[in-house]
Phi, psi and omega in degrees: 000131177293145177305131176269155179288131173281120188244133171234147181238122178265120180104114186248026180279210187297332181273347189306309177301337172295329181274306186298312186290334175292317180298308189286331184255299186294329194241019183302327178279348184244341193211159175221133175285118186244345185203147173230160182219131170201147178287342187267118187292326187296313183295308183297324178284329176293318176297313175302311173308311182298316185255009168057055180217171181277145187261146177225148169254354182232122189287337179288314180295328176291318179291325182291314189277334198265348181060048189281148168266329179217138178243132176264134179254102190236050185235176170313141193311315182300342174269352183311302184306307184293327177286324178284326178297316184295308181307310181298315184296344176263003172084021181259135173287159192227133163241118194249121163305150178286157353276177178289335171193193183270348181204171178300324182293320173298321177299315182297322181290326175290322183292321179297315184295316185287330181277347176278350185230154174280063185234157180239146184223146178232137174259135187275082170251067192296332190290342172304331183267007172303146179296334179290315185291320184291318176304312179306307180303314181301311179303315184290314180302327182293335181083359179295340177255007178071196181282151171285137179269304183199170173216158177231133172236133173228130180227113181237092182245172183241116172227105185280166177307321177295329181295321178290324184292339179284348183238150175267009175226344178293136173079022176246139181284329180276341183244323178275319188093356182158198185238250185293333182286309182284334182258311183272294185297338187305327180285319182292317176296317174298327182293320179290322175301318178293316179291323177294315173073016177228176188280153179272135179276305179204163175225136180233114186214156165239149180229148182204159165246112188256322192240346188261135184266321192260005182239154185257007186240168184292145168241014175203141177206137186212157179159193180242135170241116183267132175254166189292338179272004179099341179285146184225164172241131164261135177219143184219114182232136178216150170237025177246025170291167179275351174207173181272098177278160177292134179289142176235134183224127178237133183241116177270123181241168182304323187235029172159189188224147171241129175236122179244121177246111187061259183230024171247130180244133168246135168239126176249130181245125176288152172051040175243123184292321185230137173078032183290349179222130179231148183221146175215131178209160180298140181256150183303122178087355182292336188230159187292163172270118183268000177092179184295138172094357183280153182267128180288337179293348177288337188088156182268005194253018172305312184303320185290314183297314181299315178302318179305311171307308178301319174300322180283334172292313184290329182255002179050054181241172187292150178265140185291300186253076189272182183301334183284324178288320177297327177293319184292323178289328177298315176307320179297316175306305178298324180295327181292316181294320173303311180297321178288332178286312188272338185083011192229149176296134182248125179269119187302313180298320176296321178297311183298324180294321186291323186274358179077000000 
């Protein structure tokens, strides 16, 4: 029997089951969860008992003692950088919850650390692996739809003041890095950047806190992302809606249209006698059961991305959503915030040069 990857998870909070169950179910032939870490004793001991692994209160101690092959970073955003840098320095591969950090400098620190050591890293943009996203990517790559002209993103979710007050880091600029953009909309914005497949020319955005009393970050962001080939994204994202509506993305191409609602994609192809319409959506039993309490708006595909990372480690192959991909999405997020802060259009080449 081949040696299994030794896995540790830092952070036993709300997102923890998506990682732990992925290791236990989807990756049981390739990996074993050997340690968990959290500063909250009730969480870490419950996780340790459930998964029959060792509990730690300090992530450095866990990494130092457990001879890990992979560490999952599932903690507040502001801690991502220090933990990833420490793991990379100790030769441990990384699976990182989004975003890479609260700003571009933290993301760049991670990239530098990863590239200095023979380790692999994946950033958790698991919704790239949704059947809807994969169909859209396939149809765009095939050329059947022609070039992308524009896209429209609407995200309207509900996050109450009480939601933020339950946490000591949510809704804070210094610990979360922002609001609806970096926490909720980042997945959909990343999908569009992935589908467009080209570099961003400029971003023109507005950000505001319109409905929340108890937080210091934006609950609304809107604007335009212009890509270098002339295609562009119109986006409107809020977390002050009265309920969680399904995310909608519409991609207008020269020869057709893609519409993604939540995790279902419909593709219409103009002037095609046969097969002018295609659809893809999750099928019953296609994905693992993450257990009670998981949120379906996270997507079903953590297990797919995690398994892909483990295979990349075992076979020494390229990682799909690696540190460079995570960095580019972080640049996009920071560009939105910079435009919202200054009230000016942000030209990304100049922005990147200014940020070193």
